[in-house]
N, C-alpha and C positions, 0 to 999 in steps of 0.2 A: 879218486878211490882210497877209503880208508877201512883198512879192515883190522880192527880190536879187539883184544883177549881182555875181558873182565874178571876183577876177583873181590866178593863182597863177604865180608866176613866182620860184620861190625856188631853182631847178638850171636843168636843162637842159630843161623843160619849162616852156612858156608856156600855160595853159588860162584860158579862158573859162566861166563857167556860167552859168544862172539857174535858180531854183529859185523858187516861190511856194506856199507854206503845205506844203511837202513832197511836192511835185510838181514832177519833172523836167521845166524845158522845152528846155533848152539845153544841150551838155555837149561843147565842140569844144577841140582840144589840137593844138598841134606840137610836136616833138623835135629837139632838136637832136645831131647826130647826128655823131661826129668818126670820121677812119679807124681801122682795126684797129691796136692799141698805144698808142691814144691817148686821154688825159682830157679833161674839155670843160673850157675856162679863162674864168674870170671875165669877162673881154675881148671876148672872144670871144660867148659864152655871152650877155653883157648883147646886143651887135649881134643876134643872130639874134632874140631877144625882141622887139626896138624895130623889126625888119621885119617880126615879124606881128603885134602886139598889135594894131593897129588891123584889120587885116582878120579876123579873129578876133573883134573886141567886134561891127563891123557884121555877121557870119556869126552870130554866138548872137544878136542882136536880129533876123534874119532867121528862124533857125531858132523860136524859141520866138514870133515872128509878135508882136512888142508893139516897141513904141515907146520913147524915152529916157522919154517922161511917166508911161508903167504902171509904172519902178521907183519904190522904196521907200527904198532904200538899195543903193550902191556899198561894196563891199567887197575890200578886197586882202591879201597877205600882208602883215603886218607882220614876220616872222620868225618861226624863225631859217631861216639860209639865206645863201647868197653876195651880198655887197653891191651889184655892180655890179646882175646881174640882177631882185634884189626892189627896187631905185631903179626899175627901168623901170613895173614895175606901179606900184609907189607915184604915181609922177609923173604916171603916165597917170590913175588913178584919181581921183589929185587935182582935174584938168585934169577929169575928165568930173565930179567931183563940182560942180566951180563954172559950167561952161558948161550944165549941164542943171539949177542949184541943184538936190542932192539928197542928203540925209546921207552921211557917209563914214564908213566902218569899218575900222580895221586889225585883223586877224585873224591870233591864234596859227596855225601852222601845222600843227602836232601836233592842237590841241584841231579843227583842221579832218579831219582824217583819222580820228578818234575821231567824233567826231559823224553822219559820212558814215555809218561802219560801222555806228555807231546805227541812223541811221535806213534804209539800206538793210536791213538783216539782222533790225532787231526785236530786237535785245540789250538787256535792259533795265538790269543793272547787272554787266555782265561785269570780270573779270579780261582788263585790254589788252595785247596783245604790240606792240609800234611796234617795226617793223623795215623801214628805208628805207637809202638811200646816206649819210645823213647822220647817221643816229637808228637807238639803239638804246635801248628804256626798257620795263621792266615797270611799269603802271599801275593802281593802283586808284579810285574815287572816294570821298571822304567829306568830308562837310561845306563843299560848293563850293568844294571843290578837287578837279583829277588829282591823286594824289600818285603819287611813282615809287617805288618798291620795289626793285627793281632798275635797273641800267642798263650802258652800257660803259665802261668807265673808260679806252679810248684811242681807235680807230676801230671807225666802225660797222661792222653785219655789212654792208649791201650794199656800203659802202668798199672790204670787206674782197674779198666777190667781183669786185668792179671791178677792182678792182687785181691782183688774179689773173687774171681775164680778159687784162688787159695785157701781162701777164706771157708768156702762152701764143699770140698776136697773136688772141686771136679777135674776131668783130664787135662791134662796140656799134650795131649793127641786129638788132633794135629795142630789146635791151638787152645788157650784157653778164652782166647775170645770168640772164638766158633763156636764154641762147646756153648757158651753165653747165649750166642744168637740163636743155638736152637732150641735154648729151653724158654728163649724168650717168647719163640713163637708158640708156644705151649700157652699164654696167658695173655689178658687181655687187663686185667685187674688191677689199675694203679695205684702205687701207693706213693703219697706224694713226698720227697726228696727234696733238700736243698737245691735252690737253682744260683751259682754263683757270675755271674757277668759282671766285667765289671769294667766298663765303656768297651775297648775291643780285645780286650783279655777275658780269662778263663782261669776258674779254680776246681781242681779235684779231689785233693785231699780231703777237705771238710766232708765232702758228699761222701767218700768212702769209708772214712772213719763212721757217720750217722749210719749208712746199711751195712756197716759191719758190725752194727749194736743193734741192729735188728736180727740179721742173721742167725748171731747167739748172744741172745739178750743176756746169760748170764757172765759173758768172759769178764764184766768191768766190775771185780768184787769190791765189794764194802761197798757199793754206790748202791743207789735205791734205782728201780726202775724207773723209765719215767712213764706217765700214764699211757702215751702211746703206745709204747713199747711191751704192756700187760697186754695192748690188743692186737698186736702184729705178730705175735708167737706163731699165730696161726696159721698165716701166710705162706707158702710154699716158694722153694726156691726160684721155680718160674716165674711166679707174681716179681719178687725182688731183680730178675736177672730182666724180665720185660721193664718196668720202673727206672732200671738203672740207665739204661738205655736208653728210654725215652726222654728223661733228663737231660741225660749229657749230651746226644745226638739233640737235641732243642737249643741248648746252648751252641754249639758248633754252627747249627743253620742261622743263626740271630747273627752270629759275629760275622760269616760268610757273608750274609744279605747285606748288613750294613757296609763292608769292604767293597762289596758289588753296586752299591748306591755311591759311596765317595769316588770308586773309580770310572762310576758312566759304562762298566761293563756286563754283557749280556752271557757270559760262559761261566762256569763250574768243572773246574775238575779237580779227582780227588783223587789222591795219594797215598801211599803207604799202605803200611796191613790191614789199620780199622776201613780202610778205605774200600775192603772187599765186603763189607758189611753191609747186606740186603739193604737193611731197613735203615740205614744212615741214608743212602744209597736211596731211596726211592721218598726221605722224606727230604733232601737236598732236591730231590726233581721236582718235588711238589711244588717247593719254594720258587724253582726255577720258573717253571710255567706260570708261576702266577704273575712273576714280573717278565714274560714277553723272553726267556732265558733261554739256556739249554744246558744240561748237565752231559758231564763227561767222567766215565769212570772206566777202570778194569778187572778183570777178572786175577784168579789168586797167580795167574802165572808171573804179572806183571806188579802186581800191587806188593803183594810178598817181597820181602829182601831178595835179591836176586842178583848175579854176576851181568845179564844183560845190561840192565841198566847201568852199570859202572863202565861196560864198555861202550857203550851207545855217548854217554854223556862224555869220555876219552877221548873215544873220537870226536867228538865235535871240537874239542879243545884242541885236538890235534891237527883238524883241518884248518884250525882259525890262527893256527900260528905258535901257539903256547907249547913250550917247552919245560922241562924239570931237571936241572942235574942231580946226579945223584947223591949226592951228599945233602940235598932236598926231601930225601924219600923218606922220611918219619910219618908219624902217627900223631892225630891229637885228638881228646876225648872230645873237647869242645872245639867246634868249627862249625860257626852260624851259616846260615842260609846267606844272608846280603853281607860275607865276607867275600863271596868269589865276584870275580871281575865274568860278566858274562860276555867275554870276547865274540862270540860267534852268533850272537842276535843283534841286528840293526835295528837302531828306533824307528 
């Protein structure tokens, strides 16, 4: 029996979760929300996390009805993510480990998403589409590694959505992507956008630049409008949001289907914050059913960054014998999914 406390703070959410042998005991979280049109900066995000983290640790223990002595391991997000917010979680984790004399483990953020998704949905060996504000990857497990079959070659899909939401001044509450999704539901008028799939990889930066020009045709000073821009200025925000979603999600479905064919898999698991999007789930489900496969997805409790996913992945690592000296309890902004030895899974 392993009881683990997990700390996640790689971006604008700070979360604490407690899990015991796959049983969810606590999952508390706070989100740093900025005004419309603004993103979240590392320094201000870290300040938000510092102010909230100890309150959340206490709240998680209360919700789980546990004392520190009941914990077997403390886990924190080692990376990837923004350095200042990551450091808040790492410093608190190290401090609690020393105060409570409990082992400490650093967890890969992406692995946390995957293992939490597998636990909640029961997916056995799926192709994983990992889509979030900072990451876009198509992943499959093989020989104790999560192998990356395809990924973005520039910005992540969530970053693309967030930046477009800022351009059109959508609220960041509860999230820019969620508000784009709600606007998209009001339209069915498709505007043709660039479609950029390169083998198993995708690119979103060009699409973002193109649709930004459509949203604000006059922002490119001293440049003549393209003919299409003259026609497009009457399209509303809902049309743009609908078209952006349809295009980028179709790209993701294409590379996921290609990975399924290559691996002979009939399961797809969507993880990460963008994985909550109902339209993405619908498009992926249609593709899976046409192939005789099945889609697995979760809701906002588990697909959005949370401490529980770090606790669960850390518990799996701890159960398999993984240990980490205190001097290795640092953070790294670049920590790839395929760098982690998946010692808790057998081929």
